[in-house]
N, C-alpha and C positions, 0 to 999 in steps of 0.2 A: 839482224839483218832489216828486219821491215820495221821496226824501230827506228833504226838509223837512216832508213831510208825517207822515212816520215817527216825527218826534223831536219834532211837535207845535211847529214855530217858522216855518209858514207866514208868519205877518205877520211876524214879525223879518226873514227873509231878503228879502221884497218889499220891506219897506223900505231895506234895504239894497242891494238889485240895481235901485230905481228909476229911478234917473240914469243906467244903463246901458241900462234896457230902454223908454224911455217910449215909442219909436214902434215898438215893436216886436210883431209881429203873429203869431207861435208860440202856438199853445193853452196851451202849461204857463205862460209868461206873463201871458193872462188868467186863470189860475187861480189864479195868485199874487196879482194883482191883488183878484182877488174874493175870495180869503184874507184878504188886509191889510184889506179892510172887513169882512169879517166879525167879523175879530179884534176890531176896534176894536169894531163892533157891539156885540158880546156883552160887551166887557168893560165899556162903560159902563152895559149891564143890570145886569152882576153887581154893580155898585159901588151902583146903586142899592139891590140886597138885601140888601148887607152893611150899608148905611146902616138900612134898616127892621131889620132883625137888632140892627145894635149900640143903637138907641133902644130898642127892645122888652128887652134887657139892663139897660141902665140903669133903666128903669121899675122893673123887676124886683131889681133893685140886685143882681146876681148878676155876681160877678166873673171875669174871662176874657181869652184871649191869644190872639191870630192869633201863628199862625208856620207857617213853609215860605214856598209862594207867594204867599200874601194879601201878607205882611210884605215880602217879596224884592223883588216887583213893582218897589216903589220905586228899587231899586237901577238898573231898564234906565232908558237914556237915554230910552226912550216906555214909561212903565210899562204903556199898553193893551194892549201886543205883549206880555208876557211872561202866557202863557196860565195855565189850572189847570185840571185835570180837579174839583177840587173846593176847598172853604174849609177850611182847619183851624183847629179853634177845641181850645185846651186852657184845661177847667173842674176845678172841686175835686170829687172825688169823690159830695160830697153834693150837689152840683149839677149832677148829670148827666140825671136827669129832667125838673127843672125847666127847662134848657136846650131839653133834646127839647120841651117843652110849649108853651116860645118859638116855635121852627122850627115845629111843628103848627098855632100859630095863624097862623104866616105862609103856610099851606100847604104846607108840607112833609108829606111822613110817612115814617115811621121803617122800614127794611129791616131782616128778621129778621136776628137773629144778632148777636154783637159783644158783647165783655164790657168789654174795653177801650176800644173805639171802636163809637161808634154813626152810621149811616150815614142820612142824611136829604137827601131828594130833591126839587124838585119841577121838574116841566116839565126843561128842560134843566140845572139846576144843582141843588149837591149840597156838603152840610155833610160834614165830617168830626169829630163832638164827640169828644175824648180827654178819659179819666179819667187817663190813663197814657201817656209818650212811648213806652217800653218795656214789652213785654209776654211770660214767656214766656224761653223758653232759645233764644239762638240759636246760630251758626255756630262759636262757642270758645266756651272758659270763662271769657270776662267777666259780672260778675255788671250787665247794663245796666240790668235792670229796678232795682235797688236802686240803682243811678248815678240814674237819673235819677227816683228815687221822690219826692225832694224838688224836683223842679225848679217846681213851682209856689209853694213858699212862696217860692224866688228871686227870683222876679218884680219887676219895677218897678214903682210905681204910679203913674199917669197920671192924668187928670183925669176924677171921676167909675169905672165900674167895670171899666176896660180896664188891661191890665196890658201889660209887656211883658218880654219876654227879654232878660237882656243877652247884647249882641255875643258872650261867650264862650261863654254858655250857646247860644244860637241856633247857633254857629257847631259847636260840638263835634256838637248834635245833627244839623246836617245833613250831617257828615262820618260819624256813627252811620245814618244814614239812607241817605246813598249806599251804605255799605258793606253794609249789609243788602238793598239792592234788586240788587248786584252779587253776592252771594250766593245771591240767587235767583232773580227773576225777570227782572234784568237790569234797565238803567237806559241812559237815553237821554241827549242833549246835555245837554238843557235843565237835568239838576243838575251838570253840569260848570260850564257856565255863570253857574251861580247862587253857585256856591262861589267863582271866579274875582270875579265883580263882590262879592260881598262882602269 
């Protein structure tokens, strides 16, 4: 249970262990079951938040693309169990402020700082609005900022304002993102699971 909490996968662990622990009375089992329900509940609430955001982006005709967790959750056998700390959205430079205004209109507040990524929060939900996928220099001499600079231009179009990463571009970004975390704050099992499912 403690390891699952550390990696933010308690809902998934509870789902997998459920057939073996149905009648168990251990406190850790109860905690896993409670976490499973809480994960699904939060996911349903988040889905409603994202629907509101998407509808407003359509009304304002602001092109945008989800990436990382919110897109990857559909790869999981039970998408509601793929947790995420925030919803990552990529927009054009010129739409960063307008996107923040959309979120502020939905009750979100912008946190201080951030030039390439703006964080906006409301209650237990948050969005990271990106105008760049990479910003600044990293652990080696590769120009990641330059490599990802035209990422928005390569997005494929869907209906309305929503755009999509090609599988290749999303996969390359996920590998970069994992490497970035491994070279700084560290990474949990969830990022590895994302890549395996992808």
